[in-house]
RODO-2510 file (C-alpha; in nm, 4 decimals, decimal comma):
residues 376
     n   res          X          Y          Z
     1     x    -1,3281    -0,5438     1,6711
     2     x    -1,1460    -0,2118     1,6728
     3     x    -1,2688    -0,0769     1,3390
     4     x    -1,1973     0,0824     1,1069
     5     x    -0,8541    -0,0699     1,0545
     6     x    -0,6189     0,1890     0,9085
     7     x    -0,3240     0,1346     0,6781
     8     x    -0,1507     0,3929     0,8982
     9     x    -0,3333     0,5032     1,2136
    10     x    -0,2044     0,8540     1,2796
    11     x    -0,5121     0,9610     1,4751
    12     x    -0,4720     0,6995     1,7487
    13     x    -0,1003     0,7706     1,7701
    14     x    -0,1768     1,1400     1,8137
    15     x    -0,4226     1,0698     2,0939
    16     x    -0,1569     0,8655     2,2728
    17     x     0,1054     1,1406     2,2416
    18     x    -0,1091     1,4552     2,2512
    19     x    -0,0075     1,5365     2,6112
    20     x     0,3474     1,5853     2,4790
    21     x     0,2726     1,7180     2,1320
    22     x     0,0248     1,9926     2,2161
    23     x     0,2493     2,1805     2,4632
    24     x     0,5335     2,1689     2,2090
    25     x     0,3064     2,3064     1,9355
    26     x     0,1669     2,5807     2,1604
    27     x     0,5152     2,6828     2,2708
    28     x     0,6202     2,7260     1,9079
    29     x     0,3020     2,9257     1,8390
    30     x     0,3605     3,1503     2,1415
    31     x     0,7094     3,2307     2,0139
    32     x     0,5634     3,3108     1,6675
    33     x     0,9007     3,2339     1,5118
    34     x     0,7574     3,0225     1,2321
    35     x     1,0566     3,0144     0,9971
    36     x     1,3900     2,8820     1,1245
    37     x     1,2750     2,9043     1,4833
    38     x     1,4845     2,7554     1,7653
    39     x     1,3055     2,4188     1,7415
    40     x     1,4568     2,3609     1,3969
    41     x     1,8116     2,3874     1,5270
    42     x     1,7303     2,1733     1,8309
    43     x     1,5739     1,9065     1,6120
    44     x     1,8761     1,9022     1,3795
    45     x     2,1051     1,8555     1,6796
    46     x     1,8857     1,5856     1,8336
    47     x     1,8583     1,3886     1,5092
    48     x     2,2337     1,4184     1,4509
    49     x     2,2914     1,2734     1,7986
    50     x     2,0436     0,9914     1,7355
    51     x     2,2078     0,9031     1,4044
    52     x     2,5640     0,9663     1,5238
    53     x     2,6318     1,1892     1,2250
    54     x     2,8038     1,5300     1,2211
    55     x     2,5491     1,7321     1,0246
    56     x     2,1713     1,7190     0,9829
    57     x     2,0168     1,9827     0,7568
    58     x     1,6347     1,9916     0,7774
    59     x     1,4474     2,0810     0,4574
    60     x     1,0903     2,1063     0,3341
    61     x     1,0411     1,7459     0,2185
    62     x     1,2188     1,4267     0,1191
    63     x     1,2089     1,4992    -0,2538
    64     x     1,3822     1,8318    -0,1964
    65     x     1,6423     1,6478     0,0113
    66     x     1,7274     1,4201    -0,2805
    67     x     1,7398     1,7070    -0,5302
    68     x     1,9570     1,9209    -0,3028
    69     x     2,1945     1,6273    -0,2519
    70     x     2,2414     1,5983    -0,6281
    71     x     2,2854     1,9744    -0,6611
    72     x     2,5479     1,9719    -0,3854
    73     x     2,7399     1,7097    -0,5830
    74     x     2,7137     1,9398    -0,8887
    75     x     2,5256     1,6905    -1,1043
    76     x     2,4883     1,8261    -1,4573
    77     x     2,2839     1,7391    -1,7680
    78     x     2,4217     1,4240    -1,9279
    79     x     2,5567     1,2802    -1,6030
    80     x     2,4376     0,9307    -1,5149
    81     x     2,2932     0,8423    -1,1744
    82     x     2,2414     0,4756    -1,0853
    83     x     1,9358     0,3878    -0,8781
    84     x     1,6915     0,0970    -0,8394
    85     x     1,4019     0,0578    -1,0798
    86     x     1,1645    -0,0585    -0,8048
    87     x     1,1184     0,2520    -0,5896
    88     x     0,8972     0,5557    -0,5349
    89     x     0,9085     0,8027    -0,8214
    90     x     1,0827     1,0792    -0,6223
    91     x     1,4157     0,8956    -0,6234
    92     x     1,4287     0,9022    -1,0027
    93     x     1,2269     1,2182    -1,0610
    94     x     1,4941     1,4454    -0,9130
    95     x     1,7585     1,2970    -1,1432
    96     x     1,5510     1,3859    -1,4476
    97     x     1,4678     1,7318    -1,3113
    98     x     1,8383     1,8178    -1,3168
    99     x     1,8773     1,6908    -1,6729
   100     x     2,0808     1,3881    -1,5694
   101     x     2,0124     1,0353    -1,6918
   102     x     1,8598     0,7787    -1,4549
   103     x     2,0331     0,4430    -1,4913
   104     x     1,7850     0,1856    -1,3671
   105     x     1,9062    -0,1327    -1,2003
   106     x     1,6900    -0,4259    -1,0959
   107     x     1,6384    -0,5305    -0,7349
   108     x     1,6750    -0,8534    -0,5402
   109     x     1,3652    -1,0747    -0,5381
   110     x     1,3880    -1,1387    -0,1627
   111     x     1,4714    -0,8095     0,0130
   112     x     1,3603    -0,5794    -0,2751
   113     x     1,6797    -0,3727    -0,2528
   114     x     1,9233    -0,2861    -0,5323
   115     x     2,1062    -0,5747    -0,6995
   116     x     2,4753    -0,5011    -0,6407
   117     x     2,5979    -0,7237    -0,9245
   118     x     2,3922    -0,5258    -1,1738
   119     x     2,5005    -0,2040    -1,0042
   120     x     2,8643    -0,2880    -1,0719
   121     x     2,7854    -0,3539    -1,4395
   122     x     2,6004    -0,0229    -1,4736
   123     x     2,9002     0,2009    -1,4049
   124     x     3,0449     0,4027    -1,6932
   125     x     3,2686     0,7081    -1,7190
   126     x     2,9465     0,9164    -1,7044
   127     x     2,8405     0,7753    -1,3655
   128     x     2,8451     1,0592    -1,1133
   129     x     2,6445     0,9165    -0,8208
   130     x     2,4692     0,6066    -0,6894
   131     x     2,1387     0,6304    -0,5014
   132     x     2,0550     0,3076    -0,3157
   133     x     1,7074     0,2978    -0,1590
   134     x     1,6608     0,1248     0,1775
   135     x     1,3190    -0,0045     0,0760
   136     x     1,0367    -0,0917     0,3170
   137     x     1,2612    -0,0415     0,6245
   138     x     1,5695    -0,2558     0,5659
   139     x     1,9189    -0,1442     0,4634
   140     x     2,0775    -0,2294     0,1323
   141     x     2,4091    -0,4178     0,1251
   142     x     2,6163    -0,1095     0,2004
   143     x     2,9455    -0,2999     0,2272
   144     x     2,9159    -0,4062    -0,1362
   145     x     2,7734    -0,0742    -0,2581
   146     x     3,0399     0,1376    -0,0907
   147     x     3,3186    -0,0940    -0,2028
   148     x     3,2041    -0,0541    -0,5643
   149     x     3,1604     0,3220    -0,5223
   150     x     3,5017     0,3685    -0,3638
   151     x     3,6731     0,1705    -0,6393
   152     x     3,5375     0,4203    -0,8916
   153     x     3,5423     0,7304    -0,6677
   154     x     3,1652     0,7734    -0,7010
   155     x     2,9604     0,9433    -0,4255
   156     x     2,6679     0,7548    -0,2681
   157     x     2,3393     0,9216    -0,1728
   158     x     2,1376     0,6979     0,0601
   159     x     1,7610     0,7297     0,0238
   160     x     1,6513     0,6356     0,3747
   161     x     1,2983     0,7752     0,3664
   162     x     1,1620     0,4313     0,4589
   163     x     1,4349     0,3181     0,6987
   164     x     1,5114     0,6004     0,9426
   165     x     1,6381     0,4354     1,2606
   166     x     1,7400     0,1043     1,1044
   167     x     2,0973    -0,0035     1,1799
   168     x     2,3383    -0,1631     0,9343
   169     x     2,5848    -0,4213     1,0720
   170     x     2,8411    -0,4773     0,7991
   171     x     3,1902    -0,6173     0,8099
   172     x     3,3367    -0,3041     0,6504
   173     x     3,0809    -0,0411     0,7472
   174     x     2,8206     0,0001     1,0184
   175     x     2,5850     0,2670     1,1403
   176     x     2,2357     0,4039     1,1074
   177     x     2,0742     0,4004     0,7654
   178     x     2,1654     0,7168     0,5795
   179     x     2,4955     0,7808     0,7564
   180     x     2,7400     0,5576     0,5686
   181     x     2,7312     0,7111     0,2243
   182     x     2,8382     1,0572     0,1153
   183     x     2,4952     1,2047     0,1891
   184     x     2,1806     1,0582     0,3435
   185     x     1,8291     1,1812     0,2677
   186     x     1,5008     1,1208     0,4453
   187     x     1,1367     1,2251     0,4502
   188     x     0,9140     1,3109     0,7446
   189     x     0,5912     1,2574     0,5510
   190     x     0,3217     1,1771     0,8118
   191     x     0,3139     0,8027     0,7366
   192     x     0,6894     0,7550     0,7817
   193     x     0,8289     0,5861     1,0918
   194     x     0,9213     0,9377     1,2065
   195     x     0,6519     1,1568     1,0576
   196     x     0,5450     1,5153     1,1122
   197     x     0,2042     1,6782     1,0580
   198     x     0,2747     1,7787     0,6994
   199     x     0,5776     1,7682     0,4735
   200     x     0,9338     1,7636     0,5961
   201     x     1,2720     1,6141     0,5179
   202     x     1,6411     1,6247     0,6003
   203     x     1,9889     1,5533     0,4689
   204     x     2,2760     1,4051     0,6722
   205     x     2,6492     1,4069     0,6099
   206     x     2,9826     1,3812     0,7885
   207     x     3,1468     1,6069     0,5294
   208     x     3,1834     1,9643     0,6594
   209     x     3,2187     2,1189     0,3132
   210     x     2,9153     1,9347     0,1749
   211     x     2,7088     2,0363     0,4790
   212     x     2,7906     2,4020     0,4172
   213     x     2,7033     2,3638     0,0487
   214     x     2,3727     2,1906     0,1288
   215     x     2,2728     2,4644     0,3745
   216     x     2,3535     2,7275     0,1118
   217     x     2,1549     2,5547    -0,1635
   218     x     1,8508     2,5049     0,0613
   219     x     1,8540     2,8787     0,1396
   220     x     1,8290     3,0220    -0,2127
   221     x     2,2016     2,9649    -0,2638
   222     x     2,2766     3,2198     0,0059
   223     x     2,5027     3,2238     0,3110
   224     x     2,4382     3,5898     0,3921
   225     x     2,0895     3,7338     0,3437
   226     x     2,0387     3,8933     0,0002
   227     x     2,3822     3,7773    -0,1220
   228     x     2,3651     3,4650    -0,3354
   229     x     2,6732     3,2570    -0,4127
   230     x     2,5000     2,9947    -0,6280
   231     x     2,1662     2,8870    -0,7709
   232     x     1,9651     2,7331    -0,4915
   233     x     1,6128     2,6500    -0,3829
   234     x     1,3803     2,7534    -0,1016
   235     x     1,3485     2,4461     0,1190
   236     x     1,2927     2,4846     0,4919
   237     x     1,1439     2,2667     0,7624
   238     x     0,8735     2,4663     0,9389
   239     x     0,9316     2,5485     1,3044
   240     x     0,5994     2,3845     1,3961
   241     x     0,6996     2,0618     1,2219
   242     x     1,0362     2,0660     1,3987
   243     x     0,8593     2,1028     1,7347
   244     x     0,6459     1,7980     1,6527
   245     x     0,9439     1,5971     1,5318
   246     x     1,1414     1,6787     1,8457
   247     x     0,8701     1,5087     2,0496
   248     x     0,8277     1,2121     1,8171
   249     x     1,2021     1,1527     1,7801
   250     x     1,2095     1,0574     2,1484
   251     x     0,9651     0,7770     2,0632
   252     x     1,1246     0,6584     1,7370
   253     x     1,2936     0,3525     1,8881
   254     x     0,9620     0,2539     2,0481
   255     x     0,7784     0,3199     1,7202
   256     x     1,0145     0,0880     1,5355
   257     x     0,9887    -0,1823     1,8030
   258     x     0,6077    -0,1699     1,7864
   259     x     0,6267    -0,2218     1,4113
   260     x     0,8678    -0,5129     1,4612
   261     x     0,6258    -0,6723     1,7084
   262     x     0,3408    -0,6439     1,4589
   263     x     0,5664    -0,7952     1,1906
   264     x     0,6457    -1,0876     1,4193
   265     x     0,2730    -1,1519     1,4625
   266     x     0,2251    -1,1541     1,0863
   267     x     0,5277    -1,3829     1,0398
   268     x     0,4020    -1,6416     1,2845
   269     x     0,0484    -1,6367     1,1441
   270     x     0,1683    -1,6911     0,7860
   271     x     0,4433    -1,9425     0,8660
   272     x     0,2515    -2,2423     0,7315
   273     x     0,0916    -2,0726     0,4288
   274     x     0,3074    -2,1846     0,1370
   275     x     0,1618    -1,9228    -0,0997
   276     x     0,2965    -1,6386     0,1177
   277     x     0,6587    -1,5280     0,1239
   278     x     0,7053    -1,3197     0,4371
   279     x     0,9577    -1,0311     0,4270
   280     x     1,3176    -1,1503     0,4154
   281     x     1,5473    -1,0372     0,6973
   282     x     1,9077    -0,9673     0,6126
   283     x     2,1701    -1,0544     0,8734
   284     x     2,3426    -0,7218     0,8116
   285     x     2,0443    -0,4949     0,8856
   286     x     1,7588    -0,4270     1,1207
   287     x     1,4175    -0,4262     0,9578
   288     x     1,1995    -0,1511     1,1009
   289     x     0,8988    -0,2234     0,8783
   290     x     0,7929     0,1009     0,7250
   291     x     0,5907    -0,1496     0,5275
   292     x     0,5128    -0,5154     0,5899
   293     x     0,5254    -0,6430     0,2335
   294     x     0,4571    -1,0036     0,1437
   295     x     0,4908    -1,1819    -0,1891
   296     x     0,2081    -1,3982    -0,3184
   297     x     0,1838    -1,6033    -0,6396
   298     x     0,2224    -1,3790    -0,9424
   299     x    -0,1054    -1,2143    -1,0366
   300     x    -0,2717    -1,2854    -0,7015
   301     x    -0,1913    -0,9583    -0,5279
   302     x    -0,4809    -0,7666    -0,6809
   303     x    -0,7216    -1,0496    -0,6007
   304     x    -0,6035    -1,0574    -0,2399
   305     x    -0,6357    -0,6809    -0,2196
   306     x    -0,9979    -0,7009    -0,3350
   307     x    -1,0709    -0,9801    -0,0862
   308     x    -0,9309    -0,7699     0,1984
   309     x    -1,1218    -0,4631     0,0835
   310     x    -1,4440    -0,6647     0,0991
   311     x    -1,3649    -0,7288     0,4667
   312     x    -1,2815    -0,3643     0,5382
   313     x    -0,9061    -0,4230     0,5543
   314     x    -0,6891    -0,1714     0,3690
   315     x    -0,3784    -0,2759     0,1788
   316     x    -0,1439    -0,1195    -0,0736
   317     x     0,0688    -0,2349    -0,3627
   318     x     0,4057    -0,0615    -0,3494
   319     x     0,4575    -0,0361    -0,6459
   320     x     0,2050    -0,1229    -0,9194
   321     x     0,4287    -0,0015    -1,2034
   322     x     0,8097     0,0054    -1,2027
   323     x     0,9920     0,3210    -1,3078
   324     x     1,0947     0,1982    -1,6541
   325     x     0,7284     0,1457    -1,7464
   326     x     0,6088     0,4858    -1,6255
   327     x     0,4946     0,7186    -1,9038
   328     x     0,7164     0,9959    -1,7666
   329     x     1,0263     0,7805    -1,8230
   330     x     0,9717     0,6447    -2,1704
   331     x     1,2784     0,8400    -2,2799
   332     x     1,6053     0,9610    -2,1347
   333     x     1,6710     0,6596    -1,9137
   334     x     1,9176     0,3743    -1,9383
   335     x     1,8073     0,0296    -1,8237
   336     x     2,0440    -0,2437    -1,7090
   337     x     1,9071    -0,5729    -1,8371
   338     x     1,5394    -0,6482    -1,8773
   339     x     1,4406    -0,5587    -1,5186
   340     x     1,2388    -0,8785    -1,4889
   341     x     1,2374    -0,8851    -1,1085
   342     x     1,0775    -0,5406    -1,0935
   343     x     0,8068    -0,6537    -1,3340
   344     x     0,7474    -0,9697    -1,1317
   345     x     0,7212    -0,7807    -0,8024
   346     x     0,4511    -0,5481    -0,9324
   347     x     0,2318    -0,8558    -0,9771
   348     x     0,3333    -1,0242    -0,6510
   349     x     0,3811    -0,7760    -0,3670
   350     x     0,1141    -0,6476    -0,1316
   351     x     0,1628    -0,4451     0,1862
   352     x    -0,0590    -0,5070     0,4865
   353     x    -0,1535    -0,2519     0,7545
   354     x     0,1583    -0,1508     0,9462
   355     x     0,1822     0,1166     1,2129
   356     x     0,2464     0,1714     1,5816
   357     x    -0,1137     0,1339     1,7011
   358     x    -0,2116    -0,2088     1,5682
   359     x    -0,3893    -0,4178     1,8318
   360     x    -0,3751    -0,7947     1,8762
   361     x    -0,7429    -0,8076     1,7803
   362     x    -0,6796    -0,6179     1,4570
   363     x    -0,3772    -0,8283     1,3694
   364     x    -0,5731    -1,1479     1,4320
   365     x    -0,8542    -1,0309     1,2070
   366     x    -0,6189    -0,9223     0,9275
   367     x    -0,4212    -1,2469     0,9283
   368     x    -0,7395    -1,4533     0,9492
   369     x    -0,8765    -1,2909     0,6341
   370     x    -0,5462    -1,3215     0,4448
   371     x    -0,5285    -1,6925     0,5281
   372     x    -0,8943    -1,7344     0,4380
   373     x    -0,8166    -1,6100     0,0859
   374     x    -0,5655    -1,8914     0,0286
   375     x    -0,7743    -2,1665     0,1888
   376     x    -1,1024    -2,1092     0,0110
***
């Protein structure tokens, strides 16, 4: 047995790619151009080509990307931003940081993405943006979301931190995750499908004016050094991280296919276990499995997690507490309905190891122990 099994095995991936990564890192070090070096521009161009989008603006991390997107849309205190309740805190945190009001909508029980019927009901005259989250690696229903947004002239910020490289195949819209809305945002946190060796992020848009505004905001609100047109932030992708991402971007399609192959193994192993709901696949989207998240009978996820831990298998519960129950958001939020699905999912979901280096032996062992839990 290839132990220890990792939730995300970055070390083995590095060993496999080090013959490409190390020369790129050393080249950047030799140039000693650590801030806004040439690799940053090259990476932005390469990612724009991969996504088929006009502008990619690299920034320091995915949370900054979301905040800068809202700032570029001139979100002000009192504005309402609609987003799913079942997501990582960053999506909602940036709304509150700008003094706007998060409007929390429940998610679908099968694909875990935003419920478009509730989204439509959440819109008021104060609604200034919608942030759908492509959770776990699969696109939201962008046809429905964009149709609603266009009817009300509301911009859409796609949070694609978990779905970079997934493709949406809609009847009205199609394209890579993050490229169909007004602005797309992503993270290059090391565990992401495209991850660097630290923090990193980017914004994408086809709007020339917005791209110029985003670049200005990310650079202290400045277009010309020491002259500041607006209030901005300091958010840059390091040259070293861009050098790493340039190498790894060439492997992103392979990374995603490796994850899909591991997911297929899990699917087939769990096919006859009635207590396990495998991840739903929508006909309108690829699933690139940032996470492989199953549903088990309510209240069993923690027990399964303990069982796996006892057999040296890591797992995670994304997320153990929905946003509306977080202490930080006891006030200054607006909830649509009772958010019962979010509450149910916290007691039902569990994510199994998912990364590019999983072996058949590891997958067999993991699935064997999961099945053992339900048969003993």
